[in-house]
N, C-alpha and C positions, 0 to 999 in steps of 0.2 A: 504493500500500500504506500502511495505517495502522500506524505503529510503536507499540510499547508505551510509549514515552516521546515527549513532544512534541519535535519536531526542527526545527532551523534548518539550512539547507543552502546551500552554494555549489557550483554545478556546475563542471566543468573549464573553465578559460578557453580551452582549445583548441577547445571546441565538440564534441569527440569523446566517445564513450562512455568512462566512467571506467576507467582501468587500475589505479588505486590508490584507497584511501579512507583519509582521516585523520579520526579521531574525536577531537574536542576536548571535554574534560570540565571544567566550571566548578567554582568553589570554593563554599564554604559561604555560603549567603544570596544567591547570584547566580542566573544562568540561562544557558541555551544561547545566547541572543542576545548575551551578553557575550563568550563565547569565540569565536563564529563571526566576530567582528570581527577576529580574527587571520588569518582565511583569505585575504583579499586580499594580505597580505604574504607568507605562506607559499606561496601559489599561484605566486609568481614562480619558485620553485624546482621546483614540481610542477604544470605546466599540464595534465597528464593526470589529475590527482587530483580526486575529489569530496571536499569537506569537510563533515562533519556535526557538529552540536553539540546534544546533547539537554538538556532540563531534567532534573535529577535526579529520582528517583521520589517524593521526599517534600517537602511544603511546609516551608519553613524555620520552625523553632519560634519564632524571635525576630522574623521579619518575614514571616508567612504570606501576606500580600497582595502581596508583592514578589518573593520569591525561593524557592529550593529548597535542599535539602540531600541529600547522599548518606547521611549518618548524623548522629545527634544529638551535640551537644557540650554539652548542658545539664548544669549541675552538680547536686549532690545535692538542692538545694531547687528543685523545679519552678516555684515561684512567682517565682524570681529569674532572669529571662531573660538578665541580663548576666553571670552567672557561668559561665565555661567550664571544664568538667572536662577536664583534660589527662592523666588517668590512662591509661597505655598499654593497660591491659586494656579500657578503654571504647572506645578507638580500634580495637583488634583485633576486639572484638565488633561494632563498627559496620561495618567493611569486610566481615566475614563475612556480615552481614545484607544488605548492599547488593549483594554480589557476584553473586548469582543474577539480580537485576534487570538488572545490566549485561551479564552473559554472554548473557542472552536477547536483549537489545537488539542486541548485536554480531552475534549469529547472524542476526537479522532484517535488519540492514544488509547483511551479506555476501550473504544470499539475494536481497535486493532488487536489488543491483547485479551479481549473478552473479560475485562475487569470492571468493577464498579467504583464509584467515588470513594467508598469506604476502604478500598484497597490502594488508594493513591495518597502520597505525601508530596507536598511542594517544598522545594528548597531553593534558596536564592542568595546571591551576593549583591549588595549595594542596590542598584536599580532593580535587579532581579528579585531581591528580597522585598522591595516595595511592591512589586507586582504579585509576588507570592502572598503577601499579607492582604492585598486588595482582593484578588480573585479567589484566594483560598477560603475566605470567609463568606463568599457570596456565590458559591456554587449552588446548583439546584438541590443537591444533597450534600450532607456532611462528608468531608474528606477525612483521612486519618490524622493528618497533622501538618504543621508548617515549621520549617527550619529556616530562620532568617539570620544571615550574616551581614553585619555592617550596613543595615538598611534603616528604614523608618516607616512609621505608620502614617500614610498620607491621608487616607479617608477615615475619619472617625464617626461619620454619620451612620446611624442605624446599628451601631455595635450591640445595642441591647437586644436586637432581634436577629443578629447574625448567628450563623452556626457556631456553637461553642467548641471550636477546634483546639486541641492541644497545640501550644506554640512554644518554640524554643528559640531564644534570641541570644546571639553572641556578638559582642562589639568590642573593639579595641578602645581603651581609654584615651589613646593618643591619635585617634582617627582624625586625619587632617582634611578629609573629603566630606564625610557624613559625621558631624560632631557627636560626641558621646551623649549630648542632651537628647538626641533622637532615641537612644536606647531608653533613657528614663521616661521620656514622653510616651513611647509605645507601651512599656510595661505598665505605667500608671493608668493609661486609658483602657488597656485591655483588662487589667485586673479589676478595675472599677466596674467594668461591664460584665464581669463574672467569668472571664477566661482563666484556664489553667495555664499559667505562664512560667516557664523555667528558663534557665540560661545564666549567663554570667558576663561580666566585663573582664577584659584581659589587660593587665597593667603593661604599659609601655608599647602596646601593639598599635600600629597605625591602621591604614585602610587595607586590611588583608585578613587571611584566615591562617591561623597557626595550628600546630598539632593538637593542642588542648581543645581548640574549637572543633576540629575534626572528630576527635575522640568523644567529646560530649555530644556532638551532633549524631554520631553513630549510635551512642547509647540511647538518645532520644528516639531515633527511628526504630531501634529494636524494641523499646518499651511500647510504642504506640501500635506496633503490629503484633504484639503478643496475643 
């Protein structure tokens, strides 16, 4: 089957038909090949899972020959590729525009592997984490869980009626791209809305994923699929 988004895949290490699927969403300016590199490490906890990582639907505006984006971060002056617009309204508009592309892709993945929403976890880094949190809470049916690295909760509307999905958030205290305040904001909003939120901050870590984050993420995935 040809998916609507170019996809990188790692099949279950067990060699069996997948019982779960973990969808890994990359950050701004990257691609699915980057995030699928996490699969061999997460697979140790989920040998029956297939891991998929798509390229986002849009070519990255600052590096179109190299990477992709879920939504634009370009500033008010389109001629200046280096200016990033951090207006929350722009981010909210972006996730809303990208959401239908991701929902369609997730439906395709589930149909292809013969799985249900309850068999699927979303994981993402940076902009991919923002999309995981946005779409994962707003599927037609509840998914297994969300693993968010160095991201933020963009849309806080209707959290009280969203699916109460288990969420694991990991963030570097020295993140220079998505400030650590985003971690505190996400945890506060989600916990107040009744979500089961786990995770941790990592001292001295910048905008990246380290071994501790991978290990805690693997443990989270293993727990939600028990």
